[in-house]
C-alpha positions as CSV (number, residue, x, y, z in Angstrom):
1,X,8.1,16.4,-6.6
2,X,5.7,13.4,-6.3
3,X,7.4,10.6,-4.4
4,X,6.2,7.0,-4.2
5,X,4.0,6.4,-1.2
6,X,5.5,4.6,1.7
7,X,4.0,2.1,4.2
8,X,5.0,1.2,7.7
9,X,4.6,-2.3,9.1
10,X,4.3,-3.0,12.9
11,X,4.4,-6.2,14.9
12,X,2.8,-5.4,18.2
13,X,4.3,-2.0,19.2
14,X,7.6,-2.6,17.3
15,X,8.1,-1.0,13.9
16,X,9.4,-3.6,11.5
17,X,9.7,-1.9,8.1
18,X,9.0,1.4,6.3
19,X,9.2,0.9,2.6
20,X,7.4,1.2,-0.8
21,X,4.3,-0.8,-1.7
22,X,6.3,-3.3,-3.7
23,X,8.8,-3.9,-0.9
24,X,6.1,-4.3,1.8
25,X,4.1,-6.7,-0.4
26,X,7.2,-8.7,-1.2
27,X,7.9,-9.1,2.5
28,X,4.4,-10.0,3.4
29,X,4.0,-12.5,0.5
30,X,7.4,-14.2,1.4
31,X,6.8,-14.3,5.2
32,X,3.1,-14.2,6.0
33,X,2.6,-13.4,9.7
34,X,-0.7,-13.0,11.5
35,X,0.3,-10.2,13.9
36,X,1.6,-7.6,11.3
37,X,-0.2,-4.3,10.9
38,X,0.5,-2.1,7.9
39,X,-0.3,1.6,7.7
40,X,-0.3,4.0,4.8
41,X,2.1,6.8,5.8
42,X,0.2,9.5,3.8
43,X,-3.2,8.9,5.4
44,X,-2.3,7.1,8.6
45,X,-4.9,4.4,7.8
46,X,-4.5,0.8,8.4
47,X,-4.2,-1.2,5.2
48,X,-5.4,-4.8,4.8
49,X,-3.7,-6.6,1.9
50,X,-5.3,-9.6,0.1
51,X,-2.2,-11.8,-0.3
52,X,-3.8,-14.7,-2.2
53,X,-2.2,-15.5,-5.6
54,X,1.3,-14.8,-6.9
55,X,3.3,-11.7,-6.0
56,X,2.6,-10.2,-9.4
57,X,-1.2,-10.6,-9.0
58,X,-1.0,-9.1,-5.5
59,X,1.0,-6.1,-6.8
60,X,-1.5,-5.6,-9.6
61,X,-4.4,-5.6,-7.2
62,X,-2.9,-3.1,-4.7
63,X,-1.0,-0.8,-7.1
64,X,-2.2,2.8,-6.8
65,X,-4.5,4.0,-9.5
66,X,-3.1,6.2,-12.2
67,X,-4.8,9.6,-12.3
68,X,-6.9,10.3,-15.3
69,X,-5.9,13.2,-17.4
70,X,-7.8,14.8,-20.3
71,X,-10.6,17.2,-21.0
72,X,-13.6,17.5,-18.7
73,X,-15.1,19.6,-16.0
74,X,-13.3,19.9,-12.7
75,X,-15.1,18.3,-9.8
76,X,-17.0,20.7,-7.7
77,X,-17.4,20.4,-3.9
78,X,-20.7,19.4,-2.5
């Protein structure tokens, strides 16, 4: 049950939007604002998006990496 990660955007102390990556980037690309902060809901970390270029270029840059599958040794802890 792996759901798409969500992001929350705040302006000051007001929550503006909680949505998927594509929806957040569409909003930010269409209406750039200097005071918006975006956080990854899984990690709680602030996310800084590079919005230069077309929307498709921005989505390609910030899309989550696909996990690699295949043979190999599992990673061991340090």
